[in-house]
py3Dmol code that shows the C-alpha trace and the ligand (Angstrom):
import py3Dmol

protein = """\
ATOM      1  CA  MET A   1      -0.041   0.025   0.025  1.00  0.00           C
ATOM      2  CA  ASN A   2       1.289   3.383  -0.987  1.00  0.00           C
ATOM      3  CA  TRP A   3       0.770   5.417   2.202  1.00  0.00           C
ATOM      4  CA  LYS A   4       1.243   8.678   0.297  1.00  0.00           C
ATOM      5  CA  ARG A   5      -1.899   7.784  -1.947  1.00  0.00           C
ATOM      6  CA  VAL A   6      -3.707   6.825   1.136  1.00  0.00           C
ATOM      7  CA  LEU A   7      -2.724  10.238   2.732  1.00  0.00           C
ATOM      8  CA  ARG A   8      -3.913  12.088  -0.442  1.00  0.00           C
ATOM      9  CA  ARG A   9      -7.234  10.323  -0.374  1.00  0.00           C
ATOM     10  CA  LEU A  10      -7.728  10.723   3.373  1.00  0.00           C
ATOM     11  CA  PRO A  11      -9.661  14.014   3.248  1.00  0.00           C
ATOM     12  CA  GLY A  12     -12.081  12.524   0.784  1.00  0.00           C
ATOM     13  CA  LEU A  13     -12.463   9.288   2.881  1.00  0.00           C
ATOM     14  CA  VAL A  14     -13.063  11.413   5.984  1.00  0.00           C
ATOM     15  CA  ARG A  15     -15.613  13.408   4.088  1.00  0.00           C
ATOM     16  CA  GLN A  16     -17.436  10.346   2.853  1.00  0.00           C
ATOM     17  CA  TRP A  17     -17.361   8.768   6.377  1.00  0.00           C
ATOM     18  CA  TRP A  18     -18.658  12.036   7.829  1.00  0.00           C
ATOM     19  CA  LEU A  19     -21.358  12.400   5.313  1.00  0.00           C
ATOM     20  CA  LYS A  20     -22.480   8.724   6.030  1.00  0.00           C
ATOM     21  CA  LEU A  21     -22.469   9.425   9.701  1.00  0.00           C
ATOM     22  CA  LEU A  22     -24.100  12.793   9.668  1.00  0.00           C
ATOM     23  CA  PRO A  23     -27.783  11.565   9.540  1.00  0.00           C
ATOM     24  CA  GLN A  24     -27.104   9.217  12.328  1.00  0.00           C
ATOM     25  CA  VAL A  25     -25.451  12.103  14.412  1.00  0.00           C
ATOM     26  CA  ILE A  26     -28.487  14.312  13.714  1.00  0.00           C
ATOM     27  CA  THR A  27     -31.025  11.573  14.660  1.00  0.00           C
ATOM     28  CA  SER A  28     -28.992  10.849  17.776  1.00  0.00           C
ATOM     29  CA  CYS A  29     -28.895  14.503  18.788  1.00  0.00           C
ATOM     30  CA  SER A  30     -32.703  14.832  18.269  1.00  0.00           C
ATOM     31  CA  LEU A  31     -33.411  11.727  20.385  1.00  0.00           C
ATOM     32  CA  LEU A  32     -31.202  13.078  23.042  1.00  0.00           C
ATOM     33  CA  ALA A  33     -32.824  16.457  22.987  1.00  0.00           C
ATOM     34  CA  MET A  34     -36.253  14.836  23.039  1.00  0.00           C
ATOM     35  CA  THR A  35     -35.375  12.617  25.895  1.00  0.00           C
ATOM     36  CA  VAL A  36     -33.860  15.474  27.875  1.00  0.00           C
ATOM     37  CA  GLY A  37     -37.000  17.575  27.045  1.00  0.00           C
ATOM     38  CA  ALA A  38     -39.404  14.887  28.092  1.00  0.00           C
ATOM     39  CA  ILE A  39     -37.544  14.370  31.432  1.00  0.00           C
ATOM     40  CA  ALA A  40     -37.555  18.044  32.039  1.00  0.00           C
ATOM     41  CA  LEU A  41     -41.435  18.184  31.244  1.00  0.00           C
ATOM     42  CA  VAL A  42     -42.055  15.433  33.622  1.00  0.00           C
ATOM     43  CA  LEU A  43     -40.036  16.951  36.338  1.00  0.00           C
ATOM     44  CA  LEU A  44     -41.737  20.217  35.817  1.00  0.00           C
ATOM     45  CA  VAL A  45     -45.251  18.925  35.696  1.00  0.00           C
ATOM     46  CA  HIS A  46     -45.027  16.246  38.266  1.00  0.00           C
ATOM     47  CA  PRO A  47     -45.141  18.542  41.290  1.00  0.00           C
ATOM     48  CA  LEU A  48     -48.083  20.459  39.743  1.00  0.00           C
ATOM     49  CA  LEU A  49     -49.992  17.066  39.306  1.00  0.00           C
ATOM     50  CA  ALA A  50     -49.059  15.963  42.815  1.00  0.00           C
ATOM     51  CA  ARG A  51     -50.225  19.436  44.196  1.00  0.00           C
ATOM     52  CA  SER A  52     -53.529  19.490  42.243  1.00  0.00           C
ATOM     53  CA  GLU A  53     -54.479  16.040  43.536  1.00  0.00           C
ATOM     54  CA  GLN A  54     -54.546  17.090  47.190  1.00  0.00           C
ATOM     55  CA  PRO A  55     -57.108  19.997  46.800  1.00  0.00           C
ATOM     56  CA  LEU A  56     -59.355  17.976  44.524  1.00  0.00           C
ATOM     57  CA  THR A  57     -59.675  15.185  46.968  1.00  0.00           C
ATOM     58  CA  ALA A  58     -60.295  17.641  49.743  1.00  0.00           C
ATOM     59  CA  ALA A  59     -62.871  19.425  47.721  1.00  0.00           C
ATOM     60  CA  PHE A  60     -64.573  16.193  46.786  1.00  0.00           C
ATOM     61  CA  ASN A  61     -64.628  15.142  50.518  1.00  0.00           C
ATOM     62  CA  ALA A  62     -65.861  18.496  51.505  1.00  0.00           C
ATOM     63  CA  ASN A  63     -68.724  18.181  48.960  1.00  0.00           C
ATOM     64  CA  ARG A  64     -69.631  14.671  50.203  1.00  0.00           C
ATOM     65  CA  GLN A  65     -69.680  15.810  53.743  1.00  0.00           C
ATOM     66  CA  THR A  66     -71.916  18.663  52.899  1.00  0.00           C
ATOM     67  CA  ILE A  67     -74.347  16.402  51.187  1.00  0.00           C
ATOM     68  CA  ALA A  68     -74.141  13.991  54.087  1.00  0.00           C
ATOM     69  CA  GLN A  69     -74.852  16.850  56.530  1.00  0.00           C
ATOM     70  CA  LYS A  70     -77.656  18.391  54.648  1.00  0.00           C
ATOM     71  CA  PRO A  71     -79.724  16.088  52.447  1.00  0.00           C
ATOM     72  CA  ALA A  72     -81.687  17.571  49.480  1.00  0.00           C
ATOM     73  CA  PRO A  73     -85.344  18.116  50.041  1.00  0.00           C
ATOM     74  CA  ASP A  74     -87.806  15.602  48.771  1.00  0.00           C
ATOM     75  CA  PHE A  75     -90.239  16.457  45.912  1.00  0.00           C
ATOM     76  CA  PRO A  76     -93.436  14.639  46.771  1.00  0.00           C
ATOM     77  CA  LEU A  77     -95.379  13.260  43.841  1.00  0.00           C
ATOM     78  CA  GLN A  78     -99.073  13.405  44.417  1.00  0.00           C
ATOM     79  CA  ALA A  79    -102.392  14.178  42.684  1.00  0.00           C
ATOM     80  CA  HIS A  80    -104.207  17.323  43.595  1.00  0.00           C
ATOM     81  CA  PRO A  81    -107.992  17.187  43.944  1.00  0.00           C
ATOM     82  CA  LEU A  82    -109.706  17.893  40.643  1.00  0.00           C
ATOM     83  CA  PRO A  83    -110.981  21.495  40.116  1.00  0.00           C
ATOM     84  CA  PRO A  84    -114.833  21.289  40.293  1.00  0.00           C
ATOM     85  CA  THR A  85    -115.172  22.352  36.783  1.00  0.00           C
ATOM     86  CA  LEU A  86    -113.168  19.281  35.548  1.00  0.00           C
ATOM     87  CA  ALA A  87    -114.675  16.935  38.156  1.00  0.00           C
ATOM     88  CA  GLN A  88    -118.214  17.718  36.807  1.00  0.00           C
ATOM     89  CA  TRP A  89    -117.066  17.220  33.173  1.00  0.00           C
ATOM     90  CA  SER A  90    -117.913  13.905  31.598  1.00  0.00           C
ATOM     91  CA  ALA A  91    -117.750  12.881  27.911  1.00  0.00           C
ATOM     92  CA  PRO A  92    -116.083   9.395  28.039  1.00  0.00           C
ATOM     93  CA  GLN A  93    -117.422   8.380  24.529  1.00  0.00           C
ATOM     94  CA  ALA A  94    -115.416  11.240  22.904  1.00  0.00           C
ATOM     95  CA  GLY A  95    -111.946   9.770  23.772  1.00  0.00           C
ATOM     96  CA  ASP A  96    -108.796  11.753  24.330  1.00  0.00           C
ATOM     97  CA  TYR A  97    -105.096  12.096  23.276  1.00  0.00           C
ATOM     98  CA  PHE A  98    -103.598  11.625  26.746  1.00  0.00           C
ATOM     99  CA  ASP A  99    -100.967   9.262  25.289  1.00  0.00           C
ATOM    100  CA  GLN A 100     -99.444  12.217  23.442  1.00  0.00           C
ATOM    101  CA  ILE A 101     -98.852  14.331  26.505  1.00  0.00           C
ATOM    102  CA  GLU A 102     -95.253  14.771  27.515  1.00  0.00           C
ATOM    103  CA  VAL A 103     -94.159  13.674  30.923  1.00  0.00           C
ATOM    104  CA  VAL A 104     -91.610  16.220  32.318  1.00  0.00           C
ATOM    105  CA  PRO A 105     -89.401  16.057  35.487  1.00  0.00           C
ATOM    106  CA  VAL A 106     -92.238  17.291  37.602  1.00  0.00           C
ATOM    107  CA  ASN A 107     -94.419  14.611  35.998  1.00  0.00           C
ATOM    108  CA  TYR A 108     -97.600  16.486  34.684  1.00  0.00           C
ATOM    109  CA  LEU A 109     -97.839  20.291  34.382  1.00  0.00           C
ATOM    110  CA  VAL A 110    -100.818  20.682  36.622  1.00  0.00           C
ATOM    111  CA  TRP A 111    -101.915  23.841  38.306  1.00  0.00           C
ATOM    112  CA  SER A 112    -102.339  23.273  41.913  1.00  0.00           C
ATOM    113  CA  HIS A 113    -104.761  26.101  42.437  1.00  0.00           C
ATOM    114  CA  VAL A 114    -107.596  27.959  40.723  1.00  0.00           C
ATOM    115  CA  PRO A 115    -108.206  30.472  39.416  1.00  0.00           C
ATOM    116  CA  ILE A 116    -105.115  30.614  37.206  1.00  0.00           C
ATOM    117  CA  THR A 117    -104.122  34.178  36.802  1.00  0.00           C
ATOM    118  CA  VAL A 118    -103.519  35.448  33.234  1.00  0.00           C
ATOM    119  CA  TYR A 119    -101.847  38.836  32.380  1.00  0.00           C
ATOM    120  CA  ILE A 120    -102.631  40.157  28.973  1.00  0.00           C
ATOM    121  CA  GLN A 121    -100.219  42.834  27.782  1.00  0.00           C
ATOM    122  CA  PRO A 122    -102.105  46.172  27.397  1.00  0.00           C
ATOM    123  CA  PRO A 123    -101.524  48.519  24.469  1.00  0.00           C
ATOM    124  CA  THR A 124     -98.132  50.401  24.727  1.00  0.00           C
ATOM    125  CA  ALA A 125     -97.894  54.149  24.268  1.00  0.00           C
ATOM    126  CA  THR A 126     -96.172  53.493  20.913  1.00  0.00           C
ATOM    127  CA  GLU A 127     -98.972  51.343  19.651  1.00  0.00           C
ATOM    128  CA  LEU A 128    -101.603  53.894  20.840  1.00  0.00           C
ATOM    129  CA  ALA A 129     -99.715  56.619  18.822  1.00  0.00           C
ATOM    130  CA  SER A 130    -100.960  55.234  15.546  1.00  0.00           C
ATOM    131  CA  PRO A 131    -104.648  54.344  14.749  1.00  0.00           C
ATOM    132  CA  PHE A 132    -103.474  51.209  12.776  1.00  0.00           C
ATOM    133  CA  THR A 133    -101.253  49.750  15.687  1.00  0.00           C
ATOM    134  CA  ALA A 134    -103.807  50.863  18.302  1.00  0.00           C
ATOM    135  CA  GLN A 135    -106.518  48.907  16.483  1.00  0.00           C
ATOM    136  CA  ARG A 136    -104.254  45.993  15.870  1.00  0.00           C
ATOM    137  CA  SER A 137    -103.237  45.675  19.551  1.00  0.00           C
ATOM    138  CA  GLN A 138    -106.952  45.980  20.544  1.00  0.00           C
ATOM    139  CA  ALA A 139    -107.926  43.117  18.181  1.00  0.00           C
ATOM    140  CA  TRP A 140    -105.178  41.058  19.614  1.00  0.00           C
ATOM    141  CA  ILE A 141    -106.369  41.815  23.269  1.00  0.00           C
ATOM    142  CA  THR A 142    -109.878  40.778  22.271  1.00  0.00           C
ATOM    143  CA  ALA A 143    -108.685  37.539  20.715  1.00  0.00           C
ATOM    144  CA  VAL A 144    -106.664  36.533  23.746  1.00  0.00           C
ATOM    145  CA  SER A 145    -109.509  37.586  26.185  1.00  0.00           C
ATOM    146  CA  GLN A 146    -111.874  35.442  24.070  1.00  0.00           C
ATOM    147  CA  ALA A 147    -109.646  32.525  24.428  1.00  0.00           C
ATOM    148  CA  VAL A 148    -109.349  33.050  28.164  1.00  0.00           C
ATOM    149  CA  GLN A 149    -113.160  32.998  28.378  1.00  0.00           C
ATOM    150  CA  GLU A 150    -113.508  29.793  26.324  1.00  0.00           C
ATOM    151  CA  TRP A 151    -111.007  27.900  28.649  1.00  0.00           C
ATOM    152  CA  ASN A 152    -112.486  29.463  31.717  1.00  0.00           C
ATOM    153  CA  ARG A 153    -115.444  27.061  31.347  1.00  0.00           C
ATOM    154  CA  TYR A 154    -113.198  24.111  32.257  1.00  0.00           C
ATOM    155  CA  LEU A 155    -110.619  25.620  34.409  1.00  0.00           C
ATOM    156  CA  PRO A 156    -111.198  28.885  36.252  1.00  0.00           C
ATOM    157  CA  LEU A 157    -108.977  31.713  34.913  1.00  0.00           C
ATOM    158  CA  GLU A 158    -108.698  35.266  36.136  1.00  0.00           C
ATOM    159  CA  GLN A 159    -107.345  38.242  34.240  1.00  0.00           C
ATOM    160  CA  VAL A 160    -104.934  40.246  36.206  1.00  0.00           C
ATOM    161  CA  GLU A 161    -103.476  43.770  35.515  1.00  0.00           C
ATOM    162  CA  GLN A 162    -100.000  43.065  36.940  1.00  0.00           C
ATOM    163  CA  LEU A 163     -97.347  41.119  35.077  1.00  0.00           C
ATOM    164  CA  GLU A 164     -95.488  40.535  38.303  1.00  0.00           C
ATOM    165  CA  GLY A 165     -96.794  37.306  39.880  1.00  0.00           C
ATOM    166  CA  ALA A 166     -99.168  36.329  37.139  1.00  0.00           C
ATOM    167  CA  ASN A 167     -99.245  32.620  36.435  1.00  0.00           C
ATOM    168  CA  VAL A 168     -99.471  33.066  32.718  1.00  0.00           C
ATOM    169  CA  ALA A 169     -98.151  36.152  30.884  1.00  0.00           C
ATOM    170  CA  VAL A 170     -99.362  36.708  27.350  1.00  0.00           C
ATOM    171  CA  LEU A 171     -97.092  39.075  25.490  1.00  0.00           C
ATOM    172  CA  ARG A 172     -97.637  40.687  22.081  1.00  0.00           C
ATOM    173  CA  SER A 173     -94.339  40.024  20.538  1.00  0.00           C
ATOM    174  CA  PRO A 174     -93.197  37.806  17.735  1.00  0.00           C
ATOM    175  CA  PRO A 175     -91.299  34.862  18.928  1.00  0.00           C
ATOM    176  CA  SER A 176     -87.638  35.494  18.027  1.00  0.00           C
ATOM    177  CA  LEU A 177     -84.786  33.155  17.762  1.00  0.00           C
ATOM    178  CA  GLN A 178     -82.689  35.286  20.026  1.00  0.00           C
ATOM    179  CA  LEU A 179     -85.221  35.129  22.808  1.00  0.00           C
ATOM    180  CA  GLU A 180     -85.372  31.348  22.624  1.00  0.00           C
ATOM    181  CA  THR A 181     -81.597  31.111  23.026  1.00  0.00           C
ATOM    182  CA  SER A 182     -81.530  33.430  26.037  1.00  0.00           C
ATOM    183  CA  THR A 183     -84.446  31.572  27.722  1.00  0.00           C
ATOM    184  CA  SER A 184     -82.855  28.230  27.318  1.00  0.00           C
ATOM    185  CA  GLN A 185     -79.473  29.556  28.713  1.00  0.00           C
ATOM    186  CA  GLU A 186     -81.029  30.970  31.732  1.00  0.00           C
ATOM    187  CA  ALA A 187     -82.983  27.983  32.485  1.00  0.00           C
ATOM    188  CA  THR A 188     -83.204  27.067  36.089  1.00  0.00           C
ATOM    189  CA  GLY A 189     -84.971  23.930  36.919  1.00  0.00           C
ATOM    190  CA  GLU A 190     -87.103  22.941  34.026  1.00  0.00           C
ATOM    191  CA  GLN A 191     -87.879  24.939  31.021  1.00  0.00           C
ATOM    192  CA  ARG A 192     -89.156  23.954  27.705  1.00  0.00           C
ATOM    193  CA  GLU A 193     -90.045  25.508  24.428  1.00  0.00           C
ATOM    194  CA  ARG A 194     -92.612  24.550  21.915  1.00  0.00           C
ATOM    195  CA  SER A 195     -93.096  25.859  18.375  1.00  0.00           C
ATOM    196  CA  ILE A 196     -96.672  25.910  17.475  1.00  0.00           C
ATOM    197  CA  LEU A 197     -98.926  27.138  14.606  1.00  0.00           C
ATOM    198  CA  ARG A 198     -96.823  28.287  11.764  1.00  0.00           C
ATOM    199  CA  LEU A 199     -97.483  30.859   9.076  1.00  0.00           C
ATOM    200  CA  GLY A 200     -95.177  29.799   6.343  1.00  0.00           C
ATOM    201  CA  ARG A 201     -91.817  29.362   8.076  1.00  0.00           C
ATOM    202  CA  ALA A 202     -92.381  32.012  10.732  1.00  0.00           C
ATOM    203  CA  ARG A 203     -93.708  30.971  14.071  1.00  0.00           C
ATOM    204  CA  SER A 204     -96.801  32.811  15.060  1.00  0.00           C
ATOM    205  CA  ALA A 205     -96.637  31.937  18.721  1.00  0.00           C
ATOM    206  CA  VAL A 206     -94.492  30.277  21.332  1.00  0.00           C
ATOM    207  CA  THR A 207     -95.036  29.229  24.906  1.00  0.00           C
ATOM    208  CA  ASN A 208     -92.482  28.304  27.341  1.00  0.00           C
ATOM    209  CA  TYR A 209     -92.739  27.371  31.125  1.00  0.00           C
ATOM    210  CA  LYS A 210     -90.489  27.521  33.984  1.00  0.00           C
ATOM    211  CA  VAL A 211     -90.605  25.591  37.309  1.00  0.00           C
ATOM    212  CA  TYR A 212     -89.202  27.497  40.250  1.00  0.00           C
ATOM    213  CA  ILE A 213     -89.198  27.224  44.124  1.00  0.00           C
ATOM    214  CA  GLN A 214     -91.773  29.493  45.604  1.00  0.00           C
ATOM    215  CA  GLY A 215     -90.776  30.477  49.098  1.00  0.00           C
ATOM    216  CA  SER A 216     -87.384  29.801  50.657  1.00  0.00           C
ATOM    217  CA  LEU A 217     -85.773  26.544  51.505  1.00  0.00           C
ATOM    218  CA  LYS A 218     -84.052  28.253  54.340  1.00  0.00           C
ATOM    219  CA  ASP A 219     -87.271  29.258  55.878  1.00  0.00           C
ATOM    220  CA  PRO A 220     -89.603  26.445  56.364  1.00  0.00           C
ATOM    221  CA  ALA A 221     -92.303  28.923  57.450  1.00  0.00           C
ATOM    222  CA  SER A 222     -92.523  30.226  53.854  1.00  0.00           C
ATOM    223  CA  LYS A 223     -93.699  26.621  52.895  1.00  0.00           C
ATOM    224  CA  PRO A 224     -91.386  26.196  49.828  1.00  0.00           C
ATOM    225  CA  THR A 225     -93.091  24.598  46.921  1.00  0.00           C
ATOM    226  CA  LEU A 226     -92.419  23.940  43.244  1.00  0.00           C
ATOM    227  CA  ALA A 227     -94.331  26.507  41.315  1.00  0.00           C
ATOM    228  CA  LEU A 228     -95.038  27.088  37.624  1.00  0.00           C
ATOM    229  CA  ARG A 229     -94.936  30.085  35.350  1.00  0.00           C
ATOM    230  CA  TYR A 230     -95.734  30.369  31.661  1.00  0.00           C
ATOM    231  CA  THR A 231     -94.842  32.980  29.152  1.00  0.00           C
ATOM    232  CA  MET A 232     -96.706  33.181  25.897  1.00  0.00           C
ATOM    233  CA  GLN A 233     -95.548  35.269  22.861  1.00  0.00           C
ATOM    234  CA  LEU A 234     -98.117  35.689  20.270  1.00  0.00           C
ATOM    235  CA  ARG A 235     -97.815  37.851  17.139  1.00  0.00           C
ATOM    236  CA  PRO A 236    -100.239  40.545  16.592  1.00  0.00           C
ATOM    237  CA  ASP A 237     -99.955  40.686  12.833  1.00  0.00           C
ATOM    238  CA  GLN A 238    -102.366  37.811  11.839  1.00  0.00           C
ATOM    239  CA  ALA A 239    -105.830  37.491  10.595  1.00  0.00           C
ATOM    240  CA  THR A 240    -108.299  37.487  13.535  1.00  0.00           C
ATOM    241  CA  GLN A 241    -109.425  33.905  13.289  1.00  0.00           C
ATOM    242  CA  TYR A 242    -105.885  32.625  13.291  1.00  0.00           C
ATOM    243  CA  LEU A 243    -104.913  34.957  16.071  1.00  0.00           C
ATOM    244  CA  GLN A 244    -107.758  33.424  18.178  1.00  0.00           C
ATOM    245  CA  ALA A 245    -106.814  29.934  17.177  1.00  0.00           C
ATOM    246  CA  ALA A 246    -103.272  30.481  18.214  1.00  0.00           C
ATOM    247  CA  ALA A 247    -104.308  32.065  21.470  1.00  0.00           C
ATOM    248  CA  ARG A 248    -106.698  29.197  22.230  1.00  0.00           C
ATOM    249  CA  HIS A 249    -104.079  26.603  21.379  1.00  0.00           C
ATOM    250  CA  GLU A 250    -101.213  28.317  23.317  1.00  0.00           C
ATOM    251  CA  LEU A 251    -103.479  28.792  26.305  1.00  0.00           C
ATOM    252  CA  GLY A 252    -104.235  24.972  26.157  1.00  0.00           C
ATOM    253  CA  HIS A 253    -100.452  24.392  26.595  1.00  0.00           C
ATOM    254  CA  ALA A 254    -100.388  26.870  29.512  1.00  0.00           C
ATOM    255  CA  LEU A 255    -103.164  24.946  31.300  1.00  0.00           C
ATOM    256  CA  GLY A 256    -101.138  21.798  31.101  1.00  0.00           C
ATOM    257  CA  ILE A 257    -101.694  20.124  27.774  1.00  0.00           C
ATOM    258  CA  TRP A 258     -98.057  19.680  26.934  1.00  0.00           C
ATOM    259  CA  GLY A 259     -98.427  17.793  23.740  1.00  0.00           C
ATOM    260  CA  HIS A 260    -100.449  17.776  20.541  1.00  0.00           C
ATOM    261  CA  SER A 261    -103.550  16.062  19.101  1.00  0.00           C
ATOM    262  CA  ARG A 262    -103.340  14.220  15.844  1.00  0.00           C
ATOM    263  CA  SER A 263    -106.894  15.244  15.018  1.00  0.00           C
ATOM    264  CA  GLN A 264    -107.671  18.482  13.156  1.00  0.00           C
ATOM    265  CA  THR A 265    -110.911  18.832  15.078  1.00  0.00           C
ATOM    266  CA  ASP A 266    -108.999  19.517  18.350  1.00  0.00           C
ATOM    267  CA  VAL A 267    -107.619  22.770  19.419  1.00  0.00           C
ATOM    268  CA  MET A 268    -104.364  21.208  20.275  1.00  0.00           C
ATOM    269  CA  TYR A 269    -103.853  19.727  16.784  1.00  0.00           C
ATOM    270  CA  PHE A 270    -100.145  20.364  16.024  1.00  0.00           C
ATOM    271  CA  SER A 271    -100.580  22.509  13.006  1.00  0.00           C
ATOM    272  CA  GLN A 272    -102.709  25.537  11.851  1.00  0.00           C
ATOM    273  CA  VAL A 273    -105.891  24.534   9.967  1.00  0.00           C
ATOM    274  CA  ARG A 274    -108.084  26.520   7.529  1.00  0.00           C
ATOM    275  CA  HIS A 275    -111.163  26.434   9.845  1.00  0.00           C
ATOM    276  CA  PRO A 276    -109.914  26.410  13.485  1.00  0.00           C
ATOM    277  CA  PRO A 277    -111.967  24.256  15.746  1.00  0.00           C
ATOM    278  CA  SER A 278    -113.276  25.467  19.231  1.00  0.00           C
ATOM    279  CA  ILE A 279    -112.359  23.575  22.304  1.00  0.00           C
ATOM    280  CA  SER A 280    -113.468  19.813  21.666  1.00  0.00           C
ATOM    281  CA  PRO A 281    -114.600  17.238  24.235  1.00  0.00           C
ATOM    282  CA  ARG A 282    -111.364  15.380  23.451  1.00  0.00           C
ATOM    283  CA  ASP A 283    -109.401  18.436  24.463  1.00  0.00           C
ATOM    284  CA  VAL A 284    -111.325  18.620  27.861  1.00  0.00           C
ATOM    285  CA  ASN A 285    -111.059  14.855  28.373  1.00  0.00           C
ATOM    286  CA  THR A 286    -107.293  15.151  27.856  1.00  0.00           C
ATOM    287  CA  LEU A 287    -107.044  18.068  30.295  1.00  0.00           C
ATOM    288  CA  LYS A 288    -109.134  16.144  32.878  1.00  0.00           C
ATOM    289  CA  ARG A 289    -106.875  13.155  32.576  1.00  0.00           C
ATOM    290  CA  ILE A 290    -103.826  15.308  33.077  1.00  0.00           C
ATOM    291  CA  TYR A 291    -105.284  16.932  36.225  1.00  0.00           C
ATOM    292  CA  GLU A 292    -105.959  13.419  37.634  1.00  0.00           C
ATOM    293  CA  GLN A 293    -102.216  12.593  37.446  1.00  0.00           C
ATOM    294  CA  PRO A 294     -99.722  12.998  40.331  1.00  0.00           C
ATOM    295  CA  THR A 295     -97.363  15.932  40.075  1.00  0.00           C
ATOM    296  CA  ARG A 296     -94.460  17.408  42.031  1.00  0.00           C
ATOM    297  CA  LEU A 297     -95.909  20.951  41.521  1.00  0.00           C
ATOM    298  CA  GLY A 298     -97.592  22.651  44.425  1.00  0.00           C
ATOM    299  CA  TRP A 299     -96.640  20.435  47.248  1.00  0.00           C
ATOM    300  CA  ALA A 300     -94.626  21.612  50.298  1.00  0.00           C
ATOM    301  CA  LEU A 301     -91.122  20.342  49.911  1.00  0.00           C
ATOM    302  CA  VAL A 302     -90.020  17.978  52.634  1.00  0.00           C
ATOM    303  CA  ASP A 303     -86.835  19.120  54.243  1.00  0.00           C
ATOM    304  CA  ASN A 304     -84.687  15.979  55.044  1.00  0.00           C
ATOM    305  CA  ASP A 305     -82.678  17.987  57.497  1.00  0.00           C
ATOM    306  CA  PRO A 306     -82.682  15.936  60.744  1.00  0.00           C
TER     307      PRO A 306
END
"""
ligand_1 = """\
1
ZN
Zn -98.765 23.545 20.363
"""
view = py3Dmol.view(width=600, height=400)
view.addModel(protein, "pdb")
view.setStyle({"model": 0}, {"cartoon": {"style": "trace"}})
view.addModel(ligand_1, "xyz")
view.setStyle({"model": 1}, {"stick": {}})
view.zoomTo()
view.show()
């Protein structure tokens, strides 16, 4: 071997060897860096994990202790006596659509007292300023009052002037998507929405209900009960007969018929019809069956505090 030739070729050999080795060196460096990084991360996070475990356990135990110390109140499920108007009603041959009624967390939406108070929004100053809107709001009020009178034969209703404290509030505003969103978000307890009679794609009315605790759980003397409140929004810009049909239908929901009939001859038929029917024996039979059911509404909450 000529060592001079070897010496001459040496830089080339070294370069070749180095080029072959380079990828391995890079990989090794990356692996090393990743390993060091991972170890550093574990070291950094571990104390945090270890610290967060302790308060979580403590909080959980504290919560369990709170529950053990103060049990939640019971919500008794019982039927209320039938209002005399419904007790006297009898039309068994007409049938009903009770099987279409929704069972909600309080069971059935039964008013535990009569009369049920209804607030009907009066004309606003803006509406009274124009003969057209003044007349329109008056027609709306007449239609709603008419529906109240019709249902009053089966369940006593009383029109009140104050919105505050009214069991059912009937408002002259078009149901808006924005309002639906806000009502579902602020839902406390139970709250539902229902889209009813449609004109084209626009809703003409919407009714929602809210279950809340009346009285204070901290004060047994206030006799806390689960109470109910309905808000009905009914557009004023509809032909009188549809307005009346919508008011009649929505009021049916607010009295407890939380569901729809499959028959066009019932007020609670799920869609708008050309010739809106008046309250049918099937509507009243269904209402009566609902009021015969047990409910959690209106009963004094039993405090389990020993
Ligand atoms: Zn409906």
